[in-house]
C-alpha positions in Angstrom: 0.0 0.0 -0.1 1.4 3.5 -1.0 1.8 6.2 1.6 -0.6 8.5 -0.3 -3.4 5.7 -0.2 -2.6 5.0 3.6 -3.0 8.9 4.1 -6.4 9.1 2.1 -7.7 6.0 4.1 -6.6 7.7 7.4 -8.4 10.8 6.3 -11.5 8.9 5.3 -11.9 6.9 8.3 -10.4 9.4 10.6 -13.0 12.0 9.5 -15.8 9.6 10.2 -14.6 9.0 13.7 -14.1 12.6 14.7 -17.5 13.7 13.1 -19.5 14.0 16.5 -16.9 14.8 19.2 -15.2 17.4 16.9 -18.6 18.8 15.9 -19.1 19.3 19.9 -15.7 20.8 20.3 -16.3 23.2 17.3 -19.5 24.5 18.4 -18.5 25.0 22.1 -15.3 26.6 20.9 -17.2 29.1 18.8 -19.3 30.0 21.9 -16.0 30.5 23.9 -14.6 32.6 21.2 -17.6 34.9 21.6 -18.0 35.0 25.3 -16.7 38.5 25.7 -19.1 39.6 22.9 -22.3 38.4 24.4 -23.4 39.0 28.0 -25.5 35.9 27.7 -22.3 33.7 27.7 -20.2 35.6 30.4 -21.5 38.6 32.3 -19.2 41.6 31.6 -16.9 42.9 34.2 -18.2 45.8 36.0 -16.1 48.8 37.5 -16.2 50.6 40.8 -17.4 54.0 40.6 -14.8 55.0 43.4 -11.2 55.6 42.5 -9.1 53.3 44.5 -5.8 54.8 45.9 -3.6 52.3 47.5 -5.0 49.0 49.0 -8.6 48.9 50.0 -9.3 48.4 53.8 -11.8 45.5 52.8 -10.8 42.1 54.1 -11.6 38.8 52.3 -13.7 37.9 55.0 -15.9 41.1 54.4 -16.2 40.1 50.8 -17.0 36.4 51.6 -19.9 37.6 54.0 -21.4 39.7 51.3 -21.2 36.8 48.5 -22.4 34.2 51.1 -25.7 36.2 51.7 -26.6 36.1 48.1 -29.1 33.3 47.7 -28.5 32.7 43.9 -24.9 31.7 44.8 -26.3 28.9 47.0 -23.2 28.8 49.4 -22.9 27.4 52.8 -19.3 27.5 53.1 -16.1 28.7 51.3 -15.5 25.5 49.4 -18.7 26.0 47.4 -17.0 28.8 45.5 -15.6 27.6 42.1 -13.1 30.6 42.2 -12.7 34.0 43.4 -11.3 36.4 40.9 -9.9 39.7 42.4 -9.7 42.5 39.7 -7.9 45.5 41.5 -7.7 47.6 38.3 -11.6 47.6 38.1 -12.0 47.6 41.8 -14.1 44.3 42.0 -14.0 40.7 43.2 -15.9 38.0 41.2 -17.3 35.2 43.2 -18.2 32.4 40.9 -20.0 29.6 42.7 -20.2 25.8 41.8 -24.0 26.5 40.4 -22.4 29.0 37.8 -23.8 32.1 39.4 -21.4 35.0 39.4 -21.6 38.0 41.8 -19.3 40.9 41.3 -18.7 43.0 44.4 -17.3 46.4 44.8 -14.0 46.3 46.8 -14.5 49.5 48.7 -18.3 49.8 49.2 -19.1 46.0 49.3 -22.1 46.7 46.9 -23.2 44.0 44.6 -22.5 45.3 41.2 -23.7 42.6 39.2 -25.3 39.0 39.8 -25.7 37.0 36.6 -25.6 33.4 35.3 -22.3 32.6 33.8 -22.4 30.1 30.9 -18.8 30.3 29.6 -17.6 27.8 32.1 -20.3 25.3 30.9 -19.1 25.8 27.3 -15.5 25.3 28.5 -16.5 22.0 30.2 -18.5 20.9 27.1 -15.5 21.9 24.8 -12.9 19.8 26.7 -15.3 16.9 27.3 -15.4 17.0 31.2 -19.1 18.1 31.1 -19.9 14.6 30.1 -17.5 12.6 32.4 -13.7 12.5 33.1 -13.6 9.1 31.0 -15.1 10.9 28.0 -12.7 13.8 28.3 -9.7 11.5 28.3 -11.0 8.7 26.1 -13.0 10.4 23.5 -12.0 14.1 23.3 -8.3 13.6 23.9 -7.9 11.0 21.2 -10.1 13.3 19.0 -7.6 16.0 19.4 -4.7 13.7 18.7 -6.5 12.2 15.7 -7.2 15.8 14.5 -3.4 16.6 14.4 -2.7 13.3 12.5 -5.3 14.5 10.0 -3.7 18.0 9.9 -0.4 16.5 9.1 -1.6 14.0 6.4 -3.7 16.7 5.0 -0.6 18.8 4.4 1.1 16.0 2.7 -1.9 15.2 0.5 -2.2 19.0 -0.2 1.4 19.5 -1.3 2.0 16.2 -2.9 0.3 17.1 -6.4 2.4 20.5 -6.4 5.6 18.4 -5.7 4.9 15.8 -8.4 4.1 18.5 -10.9 7.3 20.2 -10.0 9.2 17.0 -10.4 7.6 16.3 -13.8 8.5 19.8 -15.0 12.1 19.3 -13.8 12.5 16.1 -15.7 10.9 17.6 -18.9 13.3 20.5 -18.6 16.3 18.0 -18.2 15.1 16.1 -21.1 14.7 19.3 -23.3 18.2 20.4 -22.4 19.6 16.9 -23.1 17.8 17.0 -26.6 19.3 20.3 -27.5 22.8 19.4 -26.5 22.4 16.2 -28.3 23.4 14.1 -25.3 
């Protein structure tokens, strides 16, 4: 079997194997690319109205107490927050709970500036396969990525092969013409 036939077969059957997981990855990836453009995917970051000079006197405990009092976040203890994102340049702290609700709290006034559902983390989990199960992430989505890399490499080969063949034939013809003219 020639290398070209092997690469065409890899492309044919590999494309079939990748169809569903790659489609899911692509759709979720498009949503992730647009997350800053659509508030529905990820709430926009707010800014404090007060100019902060130096470090604010607010403690992390003060911020946590405000966040814990928000019913949508559904938190009973510190461990139920997925992450806490401090953005000093904007004067806010984002508390993101495991149920995907996000509260943005002013670092100085402790006012809740925004409380919205955050879908970008869901799309990220769908994109990497962890939304379905860890075994799906490692045994379906990871091989999909690796196979896609193989398809990319073989696709480069198959794309350039006709050009290389054409160049080789032209080179042979030119050498033949030179040989005919010189009488060799």
